[in-house]
GUDREN-727585 format. One record per residue: residue number from 1; chain; y, x, z of N, C-alpha, C in turn. Coordinates in steps of 0.2 Angstrom, whole numbers, padded with zeros to 4 digits. Example, Ala and Ser with C-alpha at 12.3 -4.5 7.8 and 13.67 -1.06 7.14 Angstrom:
1	A	-0028	0066	0039	-0022	0062	0039	-0016	0066	0039
2	A	-0011	0064	0035	-0005	0068	0036	0000	0064	0039
//
This chain:
1	A	-0006	0004	0000	0000	0000	0000	0006	0004	0000
2	A	0012	0002	-0001	0018	0005	-0002	0020	0007	0005
3	A	0024	0013	0005	0026	0015	0012	0033	0018	0011
4	A	0037	0019	0016	0043	0022	0016	0044	0027	0021
5	A	0048	0033	0020	0050	0037	0025	0045	0042	0027
6	A	0047	0047	0031	0043	0052	0034	0045	0051	0042
7	A	0040	0049	0046	0042	0048	0053	0040	0055	0057
8	A	0035	0059	0055	0034	0065	0058	0027	0068	0056
9	A	0026	0074	0059	0020	0077	0057	0017	0081	0063
10	A	0011	0082	0064	0008	0086	0069	0003	0091	0066
11	A	0003	0097	0068	-0001	0102	0066	-0005	0106	0072
12	A	-0011	0109	0070	-0014	0113	0075	-0018	0118	0072
13	A	-0019	0124	0075	-0024	0129	0073	-0030	0128	0076
14	A	-0036	0129	0072	-0042	0128	0075	-0047	0134	0075
15	A	-0051	0134	0080	-0056	0140	0081	-0061	0139	0075
16	A	-0062	0144	0071	-0066	0144	0065	-0073	0143	0066
17	A	-0075	0144	0072	-0082	0143	0074	-0084	0136	0077
18	A	-0080	0134	0082	-0081	0128	0086	-0077	0122	0082
19	A	-0072	0123	0079	-0068	0118	0076	-0063	0115	0081
20	A	-0063	0117	0087	-0058	0115	0092	-0051	0117	0091
21	A	-0047	0114	0093	-0040	0116	0093	-0039	0122	0097
22	A	-0034	0127	0095	-0033	0133	0100	-0026	0130	0104
23	A	-0028	0129	0111	-0023	0126	0115	-0020	0132	0119
24	A	-0015	0136	0116	-0011	0141	0119	-0006	0143	0114
25	A	-0001	0147	0117	0005	0149	0113	0004	0156	0109
26	A	-0002	0159	0111	-0003	0165	0108	-0007	0165	0102
27	A	-0013	0162	0102	-0016	0160	0096	-0015	0154	0093
28	A	-0014	0149	0097	-0012	0142	0094	-0005	0141	0093
29	A	-0003	0135	0092	0004	0133	0091	0007	0130	0097
30	A	0004	0128	0102	0006	0124	0107	0001	0124	0113
31	A	0004	0124	0119	-0001	0123	0125	-0006	0118	0125
32	A	-0004	0112	0122	-0008	0107	0121	-0013	0107	0115
33	A	-0011	0112	0111	-0016	0113	0105	-0012	0110	0099
34	A	-0008	0105	0100	-0005	0101	0094	0002	0102	0094
35	A	0005	0104	0089	0012	0105	0088	0016	0099	0084
36	A	0020	0096	0087	0024	0091	0084	0030	0094	0081
37	A	0031	0094	0074	0037	0097	0071	0043	0093	0071
38	A	0047	0094	0077	0053	0090	0077	0057	0094	0083
39	A	0062	0098	0081	0067	0101	0085	0064	0106	0090
40	A	0060	0111	0089	0058	0116	0094	0064	0122	0094
41	A	0063	0126	0098	0068	0132	0099	0069	0135	0093
42	A	0075	0136	0092	0078	0140	0085	0077	0136	0079
43	A	0075	0129	0080	0074	0125	0074	0076	0118	0075
44	A	0082	0117	0077	0085	0111	0080	0085	0106	0074
45	A	0085	0108	0068	0085	0103	0062	0078	0102	0059
46	A	0073	0104	0064	0066	0104	0062	0063	0097	0059
47	A	0059	0097	0054	0057	0091	0051	0055	0092	0044
48	A	0052	0087	0041	0050	0087	0034	0054	0082	0030
49	A	0056	0085	0024	0060	0081	0019	0055	0078	0014
50	A	0049	0081	0012	0045	0078	0007	0038	0080	0008
51	A	0033	0075	0007	0026	0077	0007	0023	0074	0000
52	A	0020	0079	-0004	0017	0077	-0010	0009	0077	-0009
53	A	0006	0072	-0008	-0001	0072	-0007	-0005	0071	-0014
54	A	-0009	0076	-0015	-0013	0076	-0022	-0020	0076	-0020
55	A	-0024	0074	-0026	-0031	0075	-0026	-0034	0070	-0020
56	A	-0031	0064	-0019	-0034	0060	-0014	-0041	0056	-0016
57	A	-0042	0057	-0023	-0049	0055	-0025	-0052	0060	-0029
58	A	-0058	0060	-0029	-0062	0065	-0033	-0062	0063	-0040
59	A	-0063	0068	-0044	-0063	0067	-0052	-0069	0063	-0054
60	A	-0068	0058	-0058	-0073	0054	-0061	-0075	0057	-0068
61	A	-0081	0059	-0069	-0084	0061	-0075	-0088	0056	-0078
62	A	-0086	0053	-0085	-0090	0049	-0088	-0096	0052	-0091
63	A	-0102	0048	-0091	-0108	0050	-0095	-0110	0045	-0100
64	A	-0112	0047	-0106	-0113	0043	-0112	-0120	0043	-0114
65	A	-0122	0037	-0117	-0128	0037	-0121	-0128	0031	-0126
66	A	-0131	0031	-0131	-0131	0027	-0136	-0124	0024	-0138
67	A	-0119	0029	-0138	-0112	0028	-0140	-0108	0024	-0135
68	A	-0111	0024	-0129	-0107	0020	-0124	-0107	0024	-0117
69	A	-0102	0022	-0113	-0102	0025	-0107	-0107	0021	-0102
70	A	-0112	0025	-0100	-0117	0021	-0096	-0117	0023	-0089
71	A	-0114	0029	-0087	-0114	0030	-0080	-0108	0035	-0079
72	A	-0106	0035	-0073	-0100	0040	-0071	-0102	0043	-0064
73	A	-0100	0050	-0064	-0101	0053	-0057	-0094	0055	-0055
74	A	-0094	0054	-0048	-0088	0055	-0044	-0088	0061	-0040
75	A	-0084	0066	-0041	-0083	0072	-0037	-0080	0071	-0030
76	A	-0081	0076	-0025	-0078	0075	-0019	-0071	0076	-0019
77	A	-0067	0073	-0015	-0060	0074	-0015	-0058	0079	-0009
78	A	-0054	0084	-0011	-0051	0089	-0007	-0043	0089	-0008
79	A	-0040	0084	-0004	-0033	0083	-0005	-0029	0090	-0003
80	A	-0023	0090	-0006	-0018	0095	-0005	-0012	0091	-0002
81	A	-0008	0094	0002	-0001	0092	0004	0004	0097	0003
82	A	0008	0096	-0002	0014	0100	-0003	0020	0098	0001
83	A	0022	0102	0006	0026	0099	0011	0033	0104	0011
84	A	0038	0100	0010	0045	0103	0011	0048	0102	0018
85	A	0050	0107	0021	0053	0107	0028	0060	0108	0027
86	A	0064	0103	0031	0071	0105	0032	0072	0111	0036
87	A	0067	0112	0041	0067	0118	0045	0061	0118	0049
88	A	0058	0124	0050	0052	0124	0055	0053	0130	0059
89	A	0051	0130	0065	0051	0136	0069	0048	0142	0067
90	A	0051	0148	0067	0048	0154	0063	0042	0156	0065
91	A	0040	0156	0072	0033	0158	0074	0028	0153	0072
92	A	0030	0147	0072	0025	0142	0071	0023	0142	0063
93	A	0029	0144	0059	0028	0144	0052	0022	0150	0050
94	A	0024	0156	0053	0019	0162	0052	0012	0160	0054
95	A	0011	0157	0060	0004	0155	0062	0001	0150	0057
96	A	0005	0145	0055	0002	0141	0050	0000	0144	0044
97	A	0003	0149	0042	0002	0153	0036	-0004	0158	0037
98	A	-0006	0159	0043	-0011	0164	0045	-0008	0171	0045
99	A	-0002	0172	0046	0000	0179	0046	-0001	0182	0053
100	A	-0003	0189	0052	-0004	0193	0058	0002	0196	0061
101	A	0003	0196	0067	0009	0198	0071	0007	0206	0072
102	A	0012	0210	0072	0012	0217	0074	0014	0218	0081
103	A	0016	0212	0084	0018	0212	0091	0025	0215	0092
104	A	0029	0216	0086	0036	0219	0087	0040	0216	0082
105	A	0039	0209	0081	0043	0205	0076	0041	0206	0069
106	A	0036	0209	0067	0034	0209	0060	0027	0205	0059
107	A	0027	0202	0053	0021	0199	0051	0018	0200	0044
108	A	0012	0201	0044	0009	0203	0037	0003	0197	0035
109	A	0002	0197	0029	-0003	0192	0027	-0010	0194	0030
110	A	-0014	0189	0032	-0021	0191	0034	-0026	0190	0028
111	A	-0031	0194	0029	-0036	0193	0023	-0041	0188	0025
112	A	-0041	0185	0031	-0045	0180	0034	-0042	0173	0034
113	A	-0045	0168	0031	-0042	0161	0031	-0043	0158	0038
114	A	-0037	0156	0041	-0037	0153	0047	-0036	0145	0047
115	A	-0041	0141	0049	-0040	0134	0048	-0035	0131	0052
116	A	-0032	0125	0049	-0027	0122	0052	-0028	0114	0050
117	A	-0026	0110	0056	-0027	0103	0055	-0020	0100	0054
118	A	-0019	0095	0050	-0012	0092	0049	-0013	0084	0049
119	A	-0008	0081	0052	-0007	0074	0052	0000	0072	0050
120	A	0001	0068	0045	0007	0066	0043	0008	0058	0044
121	A	0014	0056	0046	0015	0049	0048	0021	0046	0043
122	A	0019	0040	0041	0024	0037	0037	0024	0029	0039
123	A	0028	0025	0037	0028	0018	0039	0027	0013	0033
124	A	0025	0007	0034	0025	0002	0029	0033	0000	0028
125	A	0034	-0004	0022	0040	-0005	0020	0045	-0009	0025
126	A	0041	-0013	0029	0045	-0017	0034	0046	-0014	0040
127	A	0043	-0007	0041	0044	-0003	0047	0040	-0006	0053
128	A	0035	-0011	0052	0032	-0014	0057	0025	-0010	0059
129	A	0023	-0006	0054	0017	-0003	0055	0017	0004	0053
130	A	0012	0008	0056	0012	0015	0054	0006	0017	0050
131	A	0007	0022	0046	0001	0024	0042	0001	0032	0042
132	A	-0005	0034	0043	-0006	0042	0044	-0011	0044	0039
133	A	-0009	0051	0037	-0014	0055	0033	-0016	0061	0036
134	A	-0023	0062	0038	-0025	0067	0041	-0029	0072	0037
135	A	-0027	0078	0037	-0031	0083	0033	-0034	0088	0037
136	A	-0041	0090	0036	-0044	0094	0041	-0046	0101	0037
137	A	-0047	0106	0041	-0049	0112	0039	-0045	0115	0033
138	A	-0038	0115	0034	-0034	0117	0029	-0033	0124	0029
139	A	-0032	0128	0023	-0029	0134	0023	-0022	0133	0020
140	A	-0017	0136	0023	-0010	0135	0021	-0007	0140	0017
141	A	-0003	0139	0012	0000	0144	0008	0007	0142	0006
142	A	0011	0147	0004	0018	0146	0003	0019	0149	-0004
143	A	0024	0147	-0008	0025	0149	-0014	0031	0153	-0015
144	A	0036	0152	-0020	0042	0156	-0020	0047	0154	-0015
145	A	0051	0159	-0014	0057	0158	-0009	0063	0160	-0013
146	A	0068	0155	-0014	0074	0157	-0017	0079	0157	-0012
147	A	0083	0163	-0012	0089	0163	-0007	0095	0163	-0011
148	A	0100	0160	-0009	0107	0159	-0013	0112	0161	-0008
149	A	0118	0164	-0011	0124	0166	-0008	0128	0160	-0006
150	A	0130	0160	0000	0135	0155	0002	0142	0156	-0002
151	A	0145	0150	-0003	0151	0150	-0006	0156	0146	-0002
152	A	0160	0141	-0005	0163	0137	-0001	0159	0132	0003
153	A	0153	0132	0001	0148	0128	0005	0142	0133	0007
154	A	0139	0130	0013	0132	0134	0014	0127	0133	0009
155	A	0123	0138	0007	0118	0137	0003	0111	0138	0007
156	A	0108	0132	0008	0101	0133	0012	0095	0134	0008
157	A	0090	0137	0011	0084	0138	0007	0078	0135	0011
158	A	0076	0130	0010	0071	0126	0014	0064	0129	0012
159	A	0060	0128	0017	0053	0131	0016	0048	0126	0013
160	A	0044	0128	0009	0038	0124	0006	0032	0127	0007
161	A	0027	0123	0010	0020	0126	0011	0016	0120	0009
162	A	0010	0123	0006	0004	0119	0004	-0001	0119	0008
163	A	-0004	0113	0010	-0010	0112	0015	-0016	0111	0010
164	A	-0021	0115	0010	-0027	0114	0005	-0033	0112	0010
165	A	-0035	0106	0009	-0040	0104	0014	-0047	0106	0011
166	A	-0052	0107	0016	-0059	0108	0014	-0063	0104	0018
167	A	-0070	0105	0017	-0075	0101	0022	-0073	0103	0029
168	A	-0075	0098	0034	-0074	0099	0041	-0078	0105	0043
169	A	-0075	0108	0049	-0079	0113	0052	-0084	0109	0056
170	A	-0083	0104	0059	-0087	0100	0063	-0090	0095	0058
171	A	-0097	0095	0057	-0100	0091	0052	-0099	0083	0053
172	A	-0098	0082	0059	-0098	0075	0061	-0091	0072	0060
173	A	-0086	0076	0059	-0079	0074	0059	-0078	0071	0052
174	A	-0074	0065	0052	-0073	0061	0046	-0079	0060	0042
175	A	-0084	0059	0044	-0091	0058	0041	-0092	0063	0036
176	A	-0089	0069	0037	-0091	0075	0033	-0085	0076	0027
177	A	-0081	0071	0027	-0075	0071	0022	-0069	0075	0024
178	A	-0065	0077	0019	-0060	0082	0021	-0054	0079	0023
179	A	-0053	0072	0023	-0047	0069	0025	-0049	0061	0027
180	A	-0044	0058	0031	-0045	0052	0033	-0038	0048	0033
181	A	-0038	0042	0032	-0031	0038	0033	-0032	0033	0038
182	A	-0027	0032	0043	-0027	0028	0048	-0021	0023	0047
183	A	-0021	0017	0050	-0015	0013	0051	-0015	0009	0057
184	A	-0009	0007	0060	-0009	0003	0065	-0009	-0005	0063
185	A	-0010	-0006	0056	-0011	-0012	0054	-0018	-0015	0057
186	A	-0023	-0011	0057	-0029	-0012	0060	-0029	-0014	0067
187	A	-0031	-0020	0069	-0031	-0021	0076	-0034	-0017	0081
188	A	-0039	-0013	0079	-0043	-0008	0083	-0040	-0001	0083
189	A	-0035	-0001	0080	-0031	0006	0079	-0029	0008	0086
190	A	-0030	0014	0088	-0028	0017	0095	-0025	0024	0093
191	A	-0019	0025	0095	-0016	0032	0093	-0020	0038	0097
192	A	-0021	0037	0103	-0025	0042	0107	-0031	0044	0104
193	A	-0035	0039	0102	-0042	0040	0099	-0041	0044	0092
194	A	-0036	0042	0088	-0035	0045	0082	-0033	0053	0084
195	A	-0029	0054	0088	-0027	0061	0090	-0033	0065	0092
196	A	-0038	0062	0096	-0044	0066	0098	-0049	0067	0093
197	A	-0048	0063	0087	-0053	0064	0082	-0050	0069	0077
198	A	-0044	0068	0076	-0040	0073	0071	-0040	0080	0073
199	A	-0039	0080	0080	-0038	0087	0083	-0043	0088	0089
200	A	-0049	0090	0087	-0055	0090	0092	-0053	0095	0098
201	A	-0054	0093	0104	-0053	0096	0110	-0046	0096	0112
202	A	-0041	0091	0109	-0035	0090	0111	-0034	0086	0117
203	A	-0030	0089	0122	-0030	0085	0128	-0022	0082	0129
204	A	-0022	0076	0129	-0015	0073	0130	-0012	0075	0136
205	A	-0005	0077	0135	-0001	0079	0141	0000	0073	0146
206	A	-0001	0074	0152	0000	0069	0157	0006	0070	0161
207	A	0010	0065	0163	0016	0066	0166	0015	0065	0174
208	A	0016	0070	0178	0015	0071	0185	0021	0067	0188
209	A	0019	0062	0192	0025	0058	0196	0025	0061	0202
210	A	0031	0064	0204	0032	0067	0211	0030	0062	0217
211	A	0027	0065	0222	0025	0061	0227	0031	0059	0231
212	A	0031	0053	0235	0037	0051	0239	0035	0052	0246
213	A	0039	0056	0250	0038	0057	0257	0041	0051	0261
214	A	0036	0048	0264	0037	0042	0268	0037	0042	0275
215	A	0036	0049	0278	0035	0050	0285	0042	0052	0288
216	A	0047	0052	0285	0054	0053	0287	0055	0061	0288
217	A	0050	0065	0286	0052	0072	0287	0054	0075	0280
//
């Protein structure tokens, strides 16, 4: 169905063996394991301006006999998401791209693919319901980077990254498929259940309510 706008996006790095999210700020993107791209340190304008989802369906190959199409085979779908960011926090970007840190502010490309989970949120036209696209076991790439001189106006250079999905690390995830679509239109939809499925091992942050001293001391 038709949708409008980009409401937000969540990302996580995953352990390539267990498939669980890396819940720390050294190897992972966030202490919870899941990074919501919206206004982190040094990226106050953080967010996405465009998401181009491709290859949502596998290629259909017709098969012919007696001068007629008798059968068709359908290949597996491995979607890509070409994402343009208004801004994204620098360290998060390097981790998503699988860059290796030298511990001194420098980053170099890694020869090892480092899996990433991605969840993108949009809305129905009437803004009454949410629609989510989840891609699993992605490797993330970036293309060209064009820098321009400021003149009478500032000349920005936004970042583009492509998320390339593969089969899940956990065989049971998404019934073995590379992506899944969710929507709050379904009466049985539950946001926390979705997060737990898209980001295996993710623990929702709980708010601790301070205790109230009632003994007068």
